C-alpha positions in Angstrom: -2.0 1.2 2.7 0.2 4.0 4.2 -1.8 6.3 6.3 0.6 9.3 6.1 -0.1 12.0 3.6 1.9 12.3 0.5 5.0 14.4 0.9 4.3 17.9 -0.3 5.9 21.3 -0.2 4.0 24.6 -0.4 4.5 26.2 -3.8 4.6 30.0 -3.8 2.2 31.9 -6.0 3.5 32.4 -9.5 2.9 35.3 -11.9 0.5 34.6 -14.7 3.3 34.5 -17.3 6.3 33.6 -15.3 9.7 33.4 -17.1 11.4 30.1 -16.9 15.0 28.9 -17.7 13.9 27.6 -21.1 12.4 31.0 -21.9 8.8 29.7 -22.2 5.9 31.2 -20.3 3.8 29.2 -17.8 0.2 29.6 -16.7 -0.1 30.3 -13.0 -3.8 29.5 -13.1 -3.3 26.1 -14.6 -0.5 25.4 -12.2 -2.8 26.3 -9.3 -5.5 24.0 -10.5 -3.1 21.1 -10.9 -1.6 21.8 -7.4 -5.1 21.6 -6.0 -5.8 18.2 -7.7 -2.4 17.0 -6.4 -3.4 17.6 -2.8 -6.0 14.7 -2.9 -4.6 11.4 -1.8 -5.7 8.0 -0.4 -5.4 9.4 3.0 -7.2 12.7 2.1 -10.0 11.9 -0.3 -11.9 15.1 0.7 -10.7 18.7 1.2 -12.4 21.9 2.1 -11.5 25.3 0.7 -9.8 26.5 3.9 -7.6 23.4 4.0 -6.6 23.8 0.3 -5.8 27.5 0.9 -3.8 26.8 4.0 -1.8 24.0 2.2 -1.0 26.1 -0.8 -0.4 29.4 1.1 -3.0 31.2 -1.1 -5.9 33.4 -0.2 -9.2 31.6 0.1 -10.9 33.7 -2.6 -8.3 32.6 -5.2 -8.6 29.0 -4.1 -12.4 29.2 -4.3 -12.3 30.4 -7.9 -10.0 27.7 -8.9 -12.0 25.0 -7.2 -15.3 26.2 -8.8 -13.6 26.1 -12.2 -12.4 22.5 -11.5 -16.0 21.6 -10.4 -17.5 23.1 -13.6 -15.1 20.9 -15.6 -16.0 17.8 -13.5 -12.5 17.4 -12.1 -13.9 18.0 -8.6 -17.3 17.4 -7.1 -18.8 18.6 -3.9 -20.2 16.2 -1.4 -23.7 17.6 -0.5 -23.4 16.0 3.0 -20.0 17.2 4.1 -19.9 20.2 1.7 -16.2 19.3 1.0 -14.7 18.5 -2.3 -13.4 15.2 -3.8 -12.1 14.2 -7.1 -14.7 14.2 -9.9 -15.6 11.7 -12.6 -13.5 13.5 -15.2 -10.4 13.0 -13.0 -11.3 9.3 -12.6 -11.7 9.0 -16.4 -8.3 10.6 -17.1 -6.6 8.7 -14.2 -7.9 5.4 -15.4 -6.7 6.1 -18.9 -3.3 7.1 -17.6 -3.1 4.0 -15.5 -3.8 1.7 -18.5 -1.1 3.4 -20.5 1.4 3.8 -17.7 1.8 0.1 -17.0 4.4 -0.7 -19.6 4.6 -4.2 -18.2 1.0 -5.3 -18.6 2.3 -8.5 -20.2 3.7 -9.5 -16.8 0.2 -10.1 -15.3 0.3 -13.8 -16.1 3.3 -14.6 -13.9 2.0 -12.2 -11.2 -1.3 -14.1 -11.2 0.4 -17.4 -11.0 2.6 -16.3 -8.0 -0.4 -14.9 -6.2 -2.4 -18.1 -6.6 0.5 -20.3 -5.6 1.0 -18.6 -2.3 -2.5 -17.2 -1.7 -1.0 -13.7 -1.7 -1.5 -10.2 -3.0 1.1 -9.5 -5.6 1.8 -6.0 -7.0 4.0 -4.5 -9.6 5.5 -1.1 -8.6 7.3 1.2 -11.0 10.1 3.4 -9.7 9.1 7.0 -9.6 11.9 9.2 -8.2 12.4 7.9 -4.6 8.9 6.4 -4.4 7.2 3.4 -5.9 4.0 3.7 -8.0 1.6 0.7 -8.0 0.6 0.0 -11.6 -0.8 -3.5 -11.3 -2.2 -5.7 -8.5 -3.4 -9.3 -8.3 -5.2 -10.5 -5.2 -6.3 -13.9 -4.3 -8.4 -13.0 -1.2 -10.5 -10.1 0.0 -8.4 -9.2 3.0 -8.9 -5.4 3.1 -5.8 -4.8 5.2 -3.6 -6.2 2.5 -5.3 -4.4 -0.4 -3.0 -2.1 -2.3 -4.9 -0.1 -4.9 -3.5 0.6 -8.3 -2.2 4.2 -8.5 -1.1 4.4 -4.9 2.3 5.9 -4.2 4.4 3.9 -1.7 7.0 5.9 0.4 10.5 4.8 1.2 9.9 3.0 4.5 6.7 1.3 3.6 7.6 -2.4 4.1 9.7 -4.6 1.8 9.0 -2.6 -1.3 10.4 0.6 0.1 13.5 -1.2 1.4 14.1 -2.7 -2.1 13.8 0.8 -3.6 16.1 2.3 -1.0 18.8 -0.4 -1.7 19.4 1.5 -5.0 20.1 4.7 -3.2 23.3 5.7 -1.5 23.4 5.7 2.3 23.8 9.5 2.2 20.7 9.9 -0.1 18.8 7.7 2.4 19.9 9.9 5.3 18.9 13.0 3.5 15.4 11.6 2.8 15.0 10.4 6.4 16.0 13.9 7.7 13.5 15.5 5.3 10.5 13.3 5.5 11.0 11.1 8.6 10.1 7.4 9.0 6.3 7.2 9.7 5.1 4.5 12.1 2.4 2.2 10.7 2.5 -0.6 13.3 4.4 -1.4 16.5 6.9 -3.2 14.3 7.5 -0.3 11.9 11.1 0.8 11.3 11.3 4.3 12.5 15.0 5.1 13.2 17.6 5.9 10.6 20.0 3.3 12.0 17.5 0.5 11.8 16.3 1.4 8.4 19.9 1.5 7.0 20.5 -1.9 8.7 17.4 -3.3 6.8 18.6 -1.8 3.5 22.1 -3.2 3.9 20.6 -6.7 4.5 18.5 -6.2 1.4 21.6 -5.4 -0.7 23.3 -8.5 0.5 20.3 -10.8 0.0 19.2 -9.3 -3.3 15.6 -9.0 -2.1 13.7 -7.5 0.9 11.5 -9.0 3.5 9.1 -7.4 6.0 7.1 -8.8 8.9 4.3 -6.8 10.4 5.9 -3.5 9.6 2.9 -2.1 7.7 0.0 -4.4 8.6 0.0 -6.4 11.8 0.5 -10.1 11.2 1.6 -9.7 7.6 4.6 -11.0 5.7 6.0 -9.5 2.5 8.8 -10.1 0.1 10.1 -7.7 -2.5 12.2 -8.6 -5.5 14.0 -6.3 -7.9 13.2 -5.8 -11.6 16.1 -4.3 -13.5 16.9 -3.4 -17.1 19.9 -4.9 -19.0 22.3 -2.3 -17.5 21.3 -3.3 -13.9 19.2 -0.1 -13.3 16.2 -0.6 -11.1 13.0 -0.3 -13.1 10.3 -1.8 -10.9 9.8 -3.8 -7.7 7.6 -6.9 -7.3 6.0 -7.2 -3.9 4.1 -10.3 -2.6 2.2 -10.0 0.7 0.1 -12.4 2.7 -0.7 -13.2 6.3 2.2 -14.6 8.3 -0.1 -17.1 10.2 0.2 -20.5 8.7 3.4 -19.7 6.7 6.1 -22.2 7.7 9.8 -21.6 7.5 10.1 -23.7 4.3 7.0 -21.8 3.0 8.8 -18.4 3.6 11.8 -19.6 1.7 9.7 -20.9 -1.2 7.8 -17.6 -1.3 11.0 -15.6 -1.5 12.6 -17.7 -4.1 9.5 -17.8 -6.2 9.2 -14.0 -6.1 12.8 -13.6 -7.2 12.3 -16.1 -10.0 9.2 -14.1 -11.3 11.0 -10.8 -11.0 14.0 -12.3 -12.9 11.6 -13.5 -15.6 10.1 -10.0 -15.9 13.6 -8.4 -15.9 14.6 -10.5 -18.9 12.0 -8.6 -21.0 12.6 -5.1 -19.7 14.2 -2.7 -22.2 17.2 -0.6 -21.4 16.5 2.4 -19.0 18.7 5.2 -17.7 21.0 4.0 -14.9 20.1 4.8 -11.3 22.4 6.6 -8.9 23.4 3.4 -7.2 24.4 0.0 -8.7 22.2 -3.0 -8.4 22.7 -5.0 -5.2 24.4 -8.3 -5.7 21.8 -11.1 -5.1 22.9 -14.1 -3.1 23.4 -17.2 -5.2 21.0 -19.1 -2.9 18.6 -16.8 -1.1 18.4 -17.5 2.6 15.5 -15.9 4.4 15.9 -15.4 8.1 13.4 -17.7 9.8 11.3 -15.9 12.5 11.0 -17.5 15.9 7.2 -17.6 15.8 4.1 -16.1 14.2 3.7 -12.4 14.3 
């Protein structure tokens, strides 16, 4: 999983009944509570009052009141050992419910399971959410903790094959703007961390029609990402298959990539019409050709 924190911007304090462009009032207190909940992530499961106050740019006393309210409502709980706060059981309950209803492609689990079993891989379905991908379903065939991708995790733009597949539907200028704003975090020694190299990988993905990644996020891993589009060609989701590179032969790489594309196409055939994305779908090659690495990674 990506180790960097979720991209965030400090939100200035808002008046209790701030005017908005649609003329409706907003609750500053509720907004602050939700901003606090949004600070928790896979990389930051626990936060202290001072950290939250610093992150939001709000005085500690205000943050403390909001946190105590969230604790009273069971959205946060305090670890008695660390005296820091983590998400509570009510947050888990609501998150689990949202997850069950957010996966509009739950019917795709059967082909995902078949693909995972065939290649002894972890296969995930990731819905497009702005410039990121949100994992809504995962099928795993082994217990390799390094390849585990939890449901609900948000995947940034340069996180392996899935991020490159998402980026292929953005213009080069949009990609440059995002790189300038958020950077390209390093996850391993093979991570793509320069704008030029990332654009080169995205261009190759557009030509291929799918993305590949070797050791960019987890040492020794191999991943393939295939696009899932609606009838207009708009990107709706990305299918990502990941496994250890060791023991995967050149024919095996080609078979893995082709199978991932076939499953993604099968899912695409059942996806309803969505709004078109800002960039057209990349033209997939008629016969996918995966670059064959010189050796194991």
